[in-house]
TIMARVO-116053 format. One record per residue (C-alpha): residue in one letter; x, y, z; residue number from 1. Coordinates in nm, 2 decimals. Each point is the difference from the previous one (the first is absolute). Layout:
# TIMARVO-116053
+------+--------+--------+--------+-----+
: type :      X :      Y :      Z : seq :
+------+--------+--------+--------+-----+
:    A :      X :      Y :      Z : NUM :
...
+------+--------+--------+--------+-----+
END
This chain:
# TIMARVO-116053
+------+--------+--------+--------+-----+
: type :      X :      Y :      Z : seq :
+------+--------+--------+--------+-----+
:    M : -15.44 :  20.09 :   4.94 :   1 :
:    R :  -0.28 :  -0.21 :  -0.14 :   2 :
:    C :   0.10 :  -0.33 :  -0.15 :   3 :
:    I :  -0.16 :  -0.32 :  -0.12 :   4 :
:    L :   0.24 :  -0.29 :   0.00 :   5 :
:    R :  -0.10 :  -0.32 :  -0.16 :   6 :
:    L :   0.26 :  -0.28 :   0.01 :   7 :
:    I :  -0.10 :  -0.32 :  -0.18 :   8 :
:    L :   0.21 :  -0.31 :   0.07 :   9 :
:    F :  -0.07 :  -0.30 :  -0.21 :  10 :
:    L :   0.09 :  -0.31 :   0.19 :  11 :
:    S :  -0.07 :  -0.36 :  -0.08 :  12 :
:    S :  -0.25 :  -0.02 :   0.29 :  13 :
:    G :  -0.19 :   0.32 :  -0.09 :  14 :
:    V :  -0.02 :   0.37 :  -0.05 :  15 :
:    F :   0.06 :   0.24 :   0.28 :  16 :
:    L :  -0.14 :   0.36 :  -0.02 :  17 :
:    Y :   0.11 :   0.29 :   0.22 :  18 :
:    S :  -0.14 :   0.35 :   0.00 :  19 :
:    C :   0.10 :   0.33 :   0.16 :  20 :
:    Q :  -0.25 :   0.27 :   0.08 :  21 :
:    N :   0.04 :   0.32 :   0.21 :  22 :
:    G :   0.36 :  -0.10 :   0.09 :  23 :
:    K :  -0.09 :  -0.33 :   0.17 :  24 :
:    E :   0.05 :  -0.34 :  -0.14 :  25 :
:    D :  -0.29 :  -0.24 :   0.03 :  26 :
:    P :   0.09 :  -0.34 :  -0.15 :  27 :
:    V :  -0.28 :  -0.17 :  -0.19 :  28 :
:    V :   0.09 :  -0.36 :  -0.07 :  29 :
:    I :  -0.16 :  -0.21 :  -0.27 :  30 :
:    V :   0.15 :  -0.35 :  -0.04 :  31 :
:    T :  -0.09 :  -0.21 :  -0.30 :  32 :
:    T :   0.08 :  -0.37 :  -0.01 :  33 :
:    D :  -0.04 :  -0.23 :  -0.29 :  34 :
:    P :  -0.31 :  -0.23 :   0.04 :  35 :
:    E :   0.07 :  -0.35 :   0.13 :  36 :
:    F :  -0.37 :  -0.10 :   0.02 :  37 :
:    Q :  -0.33 :   0.07 :  -0.17 :  38 :
:    V :  -0.30 :   0.03 :   0.24 :  39 :
:    D :  -0.37 :  -0.01 :  -0.06 :  40 :
:    L :  -0.29 :   0.03 :   0.24 :  41 :
:    F :  -0.19 :  -0.33 :  -0.02 :  42 :
:    E :  -0.31 :  -0.16 :   0.14 :  43 :
:    Q :   0.04 :  -0.38 :  -0.02 :  44 :
:    R :  -0.29 :  -0.23 :   0.00 :  45 :
:    S :   0.01 :  -0.33 :   0.18 :  46 :
:    A :  -0.01 :  -0.30 :  -0.23 :  47 :
:    A :  -0.21 :  -0.18 :   0.26 :  48 :
:    D :  -0.29 :   0.24 :   0.06 :  49 :
:    G :   0.09 :   0.32 :  -0.18 :  50 :
:    S :   0.05 :   0.21 :   0.31 :  51 :
:    P :   0.22 :   0.31 :  -0.06 :  52 :
:    T :   0.33 :   0.08 :   0.16 :  53 :
:    F :   0.17 :   0.34 :  -0.07 :  54 :
:    G :   0.38 :   0.02 :  -0.04 :  55 :
:    L :   0.28 :   0.08 :  -0.24 :  56 :
:    W :   0.11 :  -0.19 :  -0.31 :  57 :
:    I :   0.38 :   0.04 :  -0.02 :  58 :
:    R :   0.22 :  -0.10 :  -0.29 :  59 :
:    S :   0.38 :   0.03 :  -0.02 :  60 :
:    I :   0.15 :   0.20 :  -0.30 :  61 :
:    E :   0.28 :  -0.25 :  -0.02 :  62 :
:    K :  -0.05 :  -0.34 :  -0.15 :  63 :
:    Y :   0.14 :  -0.30 :   0.19 :  64 :
:    P :   0.12 :  -0.34 :  -0.13 :  65 :
:    C :  -0.34 :  -0.17 :   0.06 :  66 :
:    A :  -0.36 :   0.07 :   0.07 :  67 :
:    N :  -0.02 :  -0.09 :   0.37 :  68 :
:    Y :   0.23 :   0.25 :   0.17 :  69 :
:    V :  -0.16 :   0.13 :   0.32 :  70 :
:    L :  -0.08 :   0.35 :   0.12 :  71 :
:    E :   0.06 :   0.00 :   0.37 :  72 :
:    N :  -0.23 :   0.25 :   0.17 :  73 :
:    E :  -0.16 :   0.10 :   0.33 :  74 :
:    V :  -0.32 :   0.19 :   0.06 :  75 :
:    Q :  -0.11 :   0.18 :   0.32 :  76 :
:    V :  -0.34 :   0.17 :   0.05 :  77 :
:    A :  -0.05 :   0.21 :   0.31 :  78 :
:    G :  -0.31 :   0.21 :  -0.01 :  79 :
:    A :   0.04 :   0.25 :  -0.28 :  80 :
:    D :   0.37 :  -0.08 :  -0.05 :  81 :
:    I :   0.10 :  -0.26 :  -0.26 :  82 :
:    S :   0.36 :  -0.12 :  -0.04 :  83 :
:    V :   0.12 :  -0.22 :  -0.29 :  84 :
:    H :   0.36 :  -0.10 :   0.00 :  85 :
:    L :   0.17 :  -0.18 :  -0.29 :  86 :
:    S :   0.32 :  -0.15 :   0.15 :  87 :
:    S :   0.14 :  -0.21 :  -0.29 :  88 :
:    V :  -0.05 :  -0.21 :  -0.31 :  89 :
:    Y :   0.14 :  -0.34 :   0.05 :  90 :
:    A :   0.06 :  -0.31 :  -0.21 :  91 :
:    P :  -0.22 :  -0.31 :   0.05 :  92 :
:    D :   0.15 :  -0.33 :   0.10 :  93 :
:    T :  -0.09 :  -0.14 :  -0.34 :  94 :
:    C :  -0.02 :   0.23 :  -0.30 :  95 :
:    T :  -0.29 :  -0.06 :  -0.23 :  96 :
:    G :  -0.13 :   0.17 :  -0.31 :  97 :
:    T :   0.16 :   0.25 :  -0.24 :  98 :
:    P :   0.17 :   0.33 :   0.10 :  99 :
:    A :  -0.26 :   0.23 :   0.14 : 100 :
:    V :  -0.06 :   0.29 :   0.24 : 101 :
:    A :  -0.07 :  -0.07 :   0.37 : 102 :
:    Q :  -0.35 :   0.09 :   0.09 : 103 :
:    A :  -0.25 :  -0.04 :   0.28 : 104 :
:    F :  -0.33 :   0.12 :   0.14 : 105 :
:    V :   0.07 :   0.16 :   0.34 : 106 :
:    P :  -0.33 :  -0.01 :   0.20 : 107 :
:    I :  -0.08 :   0.29 :   0.23 : 108 :
:    G :  -0.36 :  -0.09 :   0.09 : 109 :
:    N :  -0.35 :   0.13 :  -0.02 : 110 :
:    L :   0.01 :   0.37 :   0.10 : 111 :
:    P :  -0.31 :   0.20 :   0.09 : 112 :
:    P :  -0.05 :   0.33 :  -0.18 : 113 :
:    G :   0.24 :   0.26 :   0.13 : 114 :
:    T :   0.35 :   0.15 :  -0.04 : 115 :
:    Y :   0.32 :  -0.20 :   0.08 : 116 :
:    N :   0.37 :   0.07 :   0.01 : 117 :
:    L :   0.18 :  -0.26 :  -0.21 : 118 :
:    T :   0.38 :  -0.05 :   0.01 : 119 :
:    L :   0.17 :  -0.22 :  -0.26 : 120 :
:    S :   0.37 :  -0.06 :   0.07 : 121 :
:    L :   0.27 :  -0.19 :  -0.20 : 122 :
:    A :   0.24 :  -0.18 :   0.23 : 123 :
:    D :   0.13 :   0.26 :   0.24 : 124 :
:    A :   0.10 :   0.26 :  -0.25 : 125 :
:    I :  -0.30 :   0.15 :  -0.17 : 126 :
:    E :  -0.34 :   0.10 :   0.15 : 127 :
:    N :  -0.31 :   0.12 :  -0.18 : 128 :
:    T :  -0.27 :   0.18 :   0.19 : 129 :
:    A :  -0.35 :   0.02 :  -0.15 : 130 :
:    V :  -0.36 :   0.07 :   0.09 : 131 :
:    L :  -0.26 :  -0.27 :  -0.07 : 132 :
:    N :  -0.36 :   0.11 :  -0.03 : 133 :
:    V :  -0.26 :  -0.27 :   0.02 : 134 :
:    F :  -0.35 :   0.07 :  -0.14 : 135 :
:    E :  -0.30 :  -0.22 :  -0.03 : 136 :
:    N :   0.07 :  -0.08 :  -0.37 : 137 :
:    R :   0.38 :   0.05 :  -0.04 : 138 :
:    Y :   0.35 :   0.05 :   0.15 : 139 :
:    E :   0.22 :   0.30 :  -0.08 : 140 :
:    L :   0.37 :   0.03 :   0.08 : 141 :
:    T :   0.20 :   0.33 :   0.01 : 142 :
:    V :   0.38 :  -0.02 :  -0.01 : 143 :
:    P :   0.17 :   0.34 :   0.01 : 144 :
:    H :   0.35 :  -0.11 :  -0.07 : 145 :
:    P :   0.03 :  -0.37 :  -0.12 : 146 :
:    Q :   0.35 :  -0.15 :   0.05 : 147 :
:    G :   0.12 :  -0.33 :  -0.15 : 148 :
:    V :  -0.36 :  -0.09 :  -0.09 : 149 :
:    D :  -0.21 :   0.06 :  -0.31 : 150 :
:    F :  -0.36 :   0.03 :   0.12 : 151 :
:    Q :  -0.21 :  -0.10 :  -0.30 : 152 :
:    N :  -0.37 :   0.00 :   0.10 : 153 :
:    L :  -0.07 :   0.24 :   0.29 : 154 :
:    V :  -0.38 :  -0.04 :  -0.03 : 155 :
:    V :  -0.17 :  -0.33 :   0.00 : 156 :
:    N :  -0.38 :  -0.05 :  -0.02 : 157 :
:    K :  -0.15 :  -0.26 :   0.23 : 158 :
:    M :  -0.15 :  -0.29 :  -0.20 : 159 :
:    P :  -0.38 :   0.01 :  -0.02 : 160 :
:    E :  -0.18 :  -0.31 :   0.12 : 161 :
:    N :  -0.13 :  -0.27 :  -0.24 : 162 :
:    L :   0.28 :   0.05 :  -0.25 : 163 :
:    V :   0.17 :  -0.26 :  -0.22 : 164 :
:    W :   0.33 :   0.06 :  -0.17 : 165 :
:    G :   0.28 :  -0.20 :  -0.16 : 166 :
:    Y :   0.18 :  -0.11 :  -0.32 : 167 :
:    I :   0.01 :  -0.27 :  -0.26 : 168 :
:    L :   0.33 :  -0.12 :  -0.13 : 169 :
:    T :   0.00 :   0.01 :  -0.38 : 170 :
:    P :   0.34 :  -0.13 :  -0.12 : 171 :
:    D :  -0.14 :  -0.12 :  -0.34 : 172 :
:    A :  -0.29 :   0.05 :  -0.25 : 173 :
:    A :  -0.20 :  -0.29 :   0.14 : 174 :
:    A :   0.01 :   0.14 :   0.36 : 175 :
:    T :  -0.09 :   0.35 :  -0.13 : 176 :
:    E :  -0.30 :  -0.13 :  -0.18 : 177 :
:    R :  -0.12 :  -0.20 :   0.30 : 178 :
:    A :   0.07 :   0.30 :   0.23 : 179 :
:    G :  -0.24 :   0.20 :  -0.22 : 180 :
:    A :  -0.27 :  -0.26 :   0.05 : 181 :
:    F :   0.06 :   0.00 :   0.38 : 182 :
:    L :  -0.03 :   0.38 :   0.02 : 183 :
:    A :  -0.32 :  -0.01 :  -0.19 : 184 :
:    D :  -0.15 :  -0.26 :   0.24 : 185 :
:    L :   0.13 :   0.19 :   0.30 : 186 :
:    K :  -0.17 :   0.32 :  -0.12 : 187 :
:    S :  -0.33 :  -0.19 :  -0.04 : 188 :
:    I :  -0.01 :  -0.08 :   0.38 : 189 :
:    T :   0.17 :   0.31 :   0.14 : 190 :
:    A :  -0.04 :   0.38 :  -0.03 : 191 :
:    E :   0.22 :   0.30 :  -0.08 : 192 :
:    P :   0.18 :   0.12 :   0.31 : 193 :
:    T :  -0.04 :   0.37 :  -0.09 : 194 :
:    L :   0.32 :   0.10 :   0.19 : 195 :
:    P :   0.14 :   0.35 :  -0.03 : 196 :
:    A :   0.34 :   0.03 :  -0.15 : 197 :
:    G :   0.28 :  -0.06 :   0.25 : 198 :
:    Y :   0.22 :  -0.25 :   0.18 : 199 :
:    Y :  -0.16 :  -0.30 :   0.18 : 200 :
:    S :   0.31 :  -0.20 :   0.12 : 201 :
:    Y :  -0.02 :  -0.29 :  -0.23 : 202 :
:    F :  -0.08 :   0.21 :  -0.31 : 203 :
:    S :  -0.03 :   0.35 :  -0.13 : 204 :
:    I :  -0.27 :   0.15 :  -0.22 : 205 :
:    S :   0.09 :   0.28 :  -0.23 : 206 :
:    G :  -0.23 :   0.29 :  -0.10 : 207 :
:    T :  -0.07 :  -0.19 :  -0.32 : 208 :
:    G :  -0.10 :  -0.32 :   0.18 : 209 :
:    L :   0.33 :  -0.18 :  -0.07 : 210 :
:    I :   0.07 :  -0.26 :   0.28 : 211 :
:    S :   0.37 :  -0.07 :   0.09 : 212 :
:    L :   0.11 :  -0.25 :   0.26 : 213 :
:    H :   0.23 :   0.08 :   0.29 : 214 :
:    A :   0.35 :  -0.14 :  -0.04 : 215 :
:    G :  -0.04 :  -0.21 :   0.31 : 216 :
:    F :  -0.31 :  -0.17 :  -0.14 : 217 :
:    A :   0.07 :  -0.02 :  -0.37 : 218 :
:    P :   0.16 :  -0.32 :  -0.13 : 219 :
:    A :   0.30 :   0.00 :  -0.24 : 220 :
:    S :  -0.21 :  -0.09 :  -0.30 : 221 :
:    T :  -0.25 :   0.15 :  -0.25 : 222 :
:    V :  -0.34 :   0.02 :   0.16 : 223 :
:    Q :  -0.35 :   0.13 :  -0.03 : 224 :
:    V :  -0.13 :   0.18 :   0.30 : 225 :
:    F :  -0.35 :   0.02 :   0.15 : 226 :
:    V :  -0.17 :   0.20 :   0.28 : 227 :
:    R :  -0.37 :  -0.08 :   0.06 : 228 :
:    R :  -0.26 :   0.02 :   0.27 : 229 :
:    F :  -0.21 :  -0.29 :   0.13 : 230 :
:    A :  -0.35 :   0.01 :  -0.14 : 231 :
:    S :  -0.11 :  -0.35 :   0.11 : 232 :
:    A :   0.12 :  -0.26 :   0.25 : 233 :
:    P :   0.38 :  -0.02 :   0.03 : 234 :
:    V :  -0.02 :  -0.37 :  -0.07 : 235 :
:    D :  -0.10 :   0.08 :  -0.36 : 236 :
:    V :   0.34 :   0.16 :  -0.05 : 237 :
:    Q :   0.17 :  -0.29 :   0.17 : 238 :
:    N :  -0.17 :  -0.25 :  -0.22 : 239 :
:    L :   0.09 :   0.20 :  -0.31 : 240 :
:    L :   0.37 :   0.01 :   0.10 : 241 :
:    Q :  -0.01 :  -0.38 :   0.06 : 242 :
:    Q :  -0.14 :  -0.06 :  -0.34 : 243 :
:    Y :   0.27 :   0.20 :  -0.18 : 244 :
:    R :   0.29 :  -0.11 :   0.22 : 245 :
:    S :  -0.08 :  -0.37 :  -0.04 : 246 :
:    G :  -0.09 :  -0.02 :  -0.37 : 247 :
:    P :   0.12 :  -0.31 :  -0.18 : 248 :
:    Q :   0.18 :   0.22 :  -0.25 : 249 :
:    N :   0.15 :   0.35 :   0.04 : 250 :
:    A :  -0.06 :   0.02 :   0.37 : 251 :
:    L :   0.05 :   0.36 :   0.11 : 252 :
:    Q :   0.23 :   0.12 :   0.27 : 253 :
:    I :  -0.21 :   0.26 :   0.18 : 254 :
:    G :   0.09 :   0.20 :   0.31 : 255 :
:    C :  -0.31 :   0.13 :   0.17 : 256 :
:    L :  -0.04 :   0.19 :   0.32 : 257 :
:    T :  -0.32 :   0.14 :   0.16 : 258 :
:    T :  -0.10 :   0.19 :   0.30 : 259 :
:    L :  -0.12 :  -0.33 :   0.14 : 260 :
:    G :   0.34 :  -0.17 :  -0.05 : 261 :
:    A :   0.20 :  -0.18 :  -0.28 : 262 :
:    F :  -0.22 :  -0.19 :  -0.25 : 263 :
+------+--------+--------+--------+-----+
END
């Protein structure tokens, strides 16, 4: 007798599928668990000198009573094997800030081009296995069966050199007007970056050229965003920033990073 038996059990922890073929049961198990964290591939730039470090940007789905809850983690790299273990989220000694998610950049290191086995585990209960491919110009992660984690950006482009990017806080009309003047002056001493559409850690560029900041870099305020390329000496950009940050009236709050460091 030929039979195909499919039994679907809906449990809180997941969905279990069983199949029967040629009279022999072969269990195929697919477990789905609600995400506890969001994860992005991320290449962080040092504020001191702009040197890159590859890793994961991890944010909790849950909000905590204040902004300085800590993601406890451990990273081990042995040859082509990478292990990232998230053990807990714990409260700080002194709670500061408004309710927020717990988030952290988890550094892995500078990896030469090649293929790596990456394991991301949550406490001792859930383990995600993935394949990380490192190319000269990007990182790509493949996760066959993500569990407890919402992987957001699985491809991140490496930042080209000589790049300048950031934001200007524009809480009112006066700041918005002065931000427009700053951007005009910035364009006069820098060049268009001519970046292909994609995700570049701190920001993403859409197919229409719209720039959006990464959640870990964007301030909780209305902003104007810029991405430019050095066309003259970097000190020219530093002097321009100083001019607009220290104006006697309507001094601007400008966050500026470069591939040479924070300006």
